[in-house]
N, C-alpha and C positions, 0 to 999 in steps of 0.2 A: 542489419538490425539485430539478428539473433545473437551475434557475438557480444554486442553491447548489452542486450537484455540479460544474457547469461552472466556477464561480468557483474552487473549491478545487483541482480537478484541473489547471487550467491554470497554477496558481502553480508556479514552480520551487522545488523543495525536495529536492535530492539528499541522499544519506546524508552526514551530518556538516555540512551547510549548509542546515538546514531553517528558518532564521530567518524568512523571508517567510511561510511557512505558519504557524509558531508565533505570529507577531504577529497574523495574521488570526484564528486560533482563539481566542487570548486575548481579542481584542476581541469576537468573537461570544459567547463564554461569559460575559464580564462583562456584555454587553448583555442577556443572558438572565437576569441576576440572581444569578449565582454569584460566590463569592469566589475569585479566581484568583491563583495564584502561579506563578513560573517557577523551576525548580531550577537548580543551578549548571551542569549539562550541557545544560539547555534544555527538559526535560520541562515541559509545561504541566499544572497540576493545578487542577481547579475543585471547590471545596466547594459543593455545591448544596443542602444541607439535607434536610429530611425526618426521619422518626423510625423507628427499628427497627434491624435489622442494618446494619453498614457494608458497602455494596456498591459495587464499582468497575466502571465501564464504560471500556474502554481501546481505543484505536486509535492507529496510528502515523502520524507526519507524513512520514517520508522516502519517497522514490521511488528506483527503480533509477537508476544513473548510470554514466557512464564518467569516468575521470580522464585528463588529459594526462600521458603518461609521457615524451614528448620532442617537440621541435619540429624538423622536418626543415629543411634549408637552403632548400628551396623553399617553406616555410611550411605544409607539411602537418603535421597533428597526429597523432602516434602515440598509441594508446589503451591504457589498462589498465582492467580491470573494477573496478567499485566494490564488488563482493563478492569472493569468492575469485578468485585470478588465477593461471593456469598458462599455459604456452606455447601450448597449443591451446585452442580453444573448440568448443562443440558445433556440428556442421554445421547443425543445425536453427536456429541463431541467424543464419543467412545473411539472414533477413528484415530484419535491421537495416541492411544495405547499401541505400542510396538514401533512408534516412530523414533528414528535416531535423532539425537539432539546434540548441540554444543553448549556446554556450561562455560560461560564467559568469565572464568576465574581471573583474579588479578594477575596471576603469573602466566596466563595464556589459556586458550580454549582447551576444555577437556571433553572428550566424546563420551556419550552415554546413550541410554535407551529408556524410553518411558515404558514402565513395566507395571504388571498387575498380576494377581493370583490367577493362574490359568490351568488348563488341562486337568491332571490328576488331583491337584489340590484345590481347585476352584470351589467344588461343592463342599469341601470341608471348611473352607474359609468364609464362604458367603452363605447367607440364609436364603438359599434358593437363588433364582435369577433376579438380579436387581431391577427394580422398577424406577429407580432414580440413581444418579451418579453423584458422588461427593468427592471432594478433593482428598479424601483419605482412601479412595479406591485405587489410586495409582501413584506412582513415584518415579524418580529417576535413579537408575542403577548405572554407576560409572565403573564398577569394579574396584573402586578405591575405598579404603576405610575412612572413618570420621577424621582421625588425626591427619591422614594424608590429604584429605580435602581441605581441612583447615590450614595445613601447611602450604597448600597451593593458592590460598587466598579465597576460598569459597566460604561465604557467610550468608546469613539471611539478607536478602536484597540482591544477591548475585543473579544476573539475568541468564535466561536459557532460551535459545532459539532452535528451530528445527534445522537439522543437518541434512538438507535435501538438495541434490544436484538439479540444475535446470537442464532439461533435455528437450529435443525436438522429436515429436511423434508425427510423421507426415508434415502437414502444415500447422500442426498444433505445437504450442510451447507449454511445457508442464514443469512446475516447480514451486518453490516457496517464494513469498515476497513479490509476486507479480503485482500485488497491492503494496506499494505503489511505485515500484521500481520501473515497471514498464512505462508508466506515464513520465517518469524522469527521463527515460531513454527517448520517449516521443518528443518532449519539449527540447531536449538536447539536439535532436535531429532538425527540428524547426530552426533553432539557432544556427546550425551549420548550413542549412539549405537555402535560407533566405537572407541575402546580404543586406546590410543597412540601407543601401540605396534603393532597394526594392520594397522596403517596408512602408506601409501607409499609416504606421503608428510608431510611437516611441515605446519600444518594447522592453519590458522587465520580466525576468524569470525569477521564480523563487522556489526553493526547496525547503519545506518546513519540517519542524520537529513535533513530536508528540500529537500527531493528528488523531491517533487511535484511542486516545484517552480524553478527548474533549476539545480538539481543534486548538490546542494550546499555542502552537507556533503561528497559526493563522491569526489568532487574536493579537498576538504580539506583533506580527507583521503589520496589521492594520494600525496598531498604536505607533509603531516605528515609522511607517510611511503609508498612510492610507489615502493619499491624494491620487488615486487611480481613477481614470474615467470608466474603466471596465476591467473585469477580472474573469478569467476562465479557469475553473478548477478542472484538472485532468485526472481521471480516476480509473480504477478498475470498475467494471459494471457486472451485471448479473445476466446470465443466459438461462432461459427456461427450457432448453431443448435436452432435457434429461428425463429418464423414467421417474414417475411419480409427480412430475410438474406439468409443463406444457403451456400452451399459449394463454389460457385464462389466468394462470398465475403470473406468468412473466412472458410477454410476447416478443422475446428477443432470442437470437440464436447465433451460434458461431458461424462465421463466414458470410454473414449478411450485412456487414458494415458496422462502423462505430455507432454509438448511441448518443442521442441528444436527450438529456434527462430534464423533465419539466418540473419535477418536485421530488423531494425525498422526505425523510422523517423530521427534518429540521426546518426546511424553508421551501417556499415556492420561488424558483429562480426567476430572475428578471425577465419579464415577458418580451420586452422589446429586444433585448440582447439575444435571447433564445431564438426569436423569430429571425433576427439578422443572421445568426449562424446557420439556420435552416436554409435561408436564401443563398448564402455563399456556397453551401454544399450542392444545392440544385444547379447554380450557375457553373460550378466546377465539374458537374457530372459525377459527383461522389454520392453513392447510395448510403443512406443512413437509416438507423432505426430510432424509434421513439419509445420512451418508457417513463413511468414513475416508479420510484424506489421506496419501499418500506424497510424498516430496520436498517437504515443507511443514513450516513451524513457525510459531508465533505467540508473542506476548508472554505468552500464558497459560502457556507452558512455563516461563518464568522465574518467574512468580508461583507456580506449583505447587511449584517448587524452594524457594521462600521460605515454604512451608507455608500458602499461601492457596488454598483450594479454588477451582478455576477451570474454566470452560466455554468452548467456542469456538462462536460462531455466525458465519454468513457469508452473503453473497449469491452465488448462482452466477454464474460468468463464463466466457466463452470467451476464449482467447488471452491468458492471464495472462502477466505479465512481458513485455509487448510494448507498442508505442505505439498499438495498436489493441485494447486490452482492451474487452470487450463484455459489458454487463450488461443486465438487463431492469428497467424502472422499476417494474413491478408487484411484482417480488421485493424491490426496495429498499424500497418503501412498506410491504410486508408485514413486512419486518424491523423497520422503525420501529414499527409497530403491535404486534408481538410484544414488543419491548423495553419499550414503554410499558406493556403488560399486566404484564410481569414487575415493573417498578418499582412499579406500582399494587398488585399483589396476589400477587406471587410468593414471599412470605416468610412 
């Protein structure tokens, strides 16, 4: 599993520019025997066969990103957020300063670093310690001048992603874009491990675009083909086992199994389907965790709005929406086993 996770997470696939990821997913799913199509906005849909109710497993291709909003005369790149964008950003996002990035220029990626006034000059540049963070407090330095950047095809709108390798620390996997490339690896493994003759459902897999900015791909998927009897969104989840949090805030932890999510900020997931998934896990002897998520949404919300009963399952992770997202390989493998059991006997 780790090799596939590493391959997928290290691909650049920012919101709205997911093509490299979609190409790889399409090839993987076709090689596993599915009939694959690409919709007009880019969703990859794999018809995998089997008999019974029409069931969808869905994960999204896009990762968080920045966009160039302007190029300074000195060649520094001013940033905008790839999601919602206001003048200020959360001070907790200061971790992004110092991170290596890839500027996805038209002529090819350019390496850079997110920088800010530091050290000897910080106090001369800032009015004391900042109590809030704005998009003018940091920038990208590529070492190239303005004319060089323009010549390489960098303009306002050029996307920027973290340049972070995926590594294994013990049983932990650490890197960027675990959200949502690990779930893509998970449903790919389900496709590989459960042959059509063993499926108790007619299985479809989908890899959607632009989830991070409003479930765009999932809404389009529902409009393109919403005649599913059930859908399971597969996502990154949250683990509360870090300092400053703990069980009252989030009663989940790494190494304790995948998560069955009952509600997030967008929707209460289908109760009957959620209960069915819980029973399958119990029958298969797979330990799971339960949670409700705030400040979180998934493609399942769009599918529920399209009258498709939907559930949300996830692997727990620390440090979500960062270039050092951290999951546990045991939880990820258990999520694969759980979904394999669902496909085999969950209906």
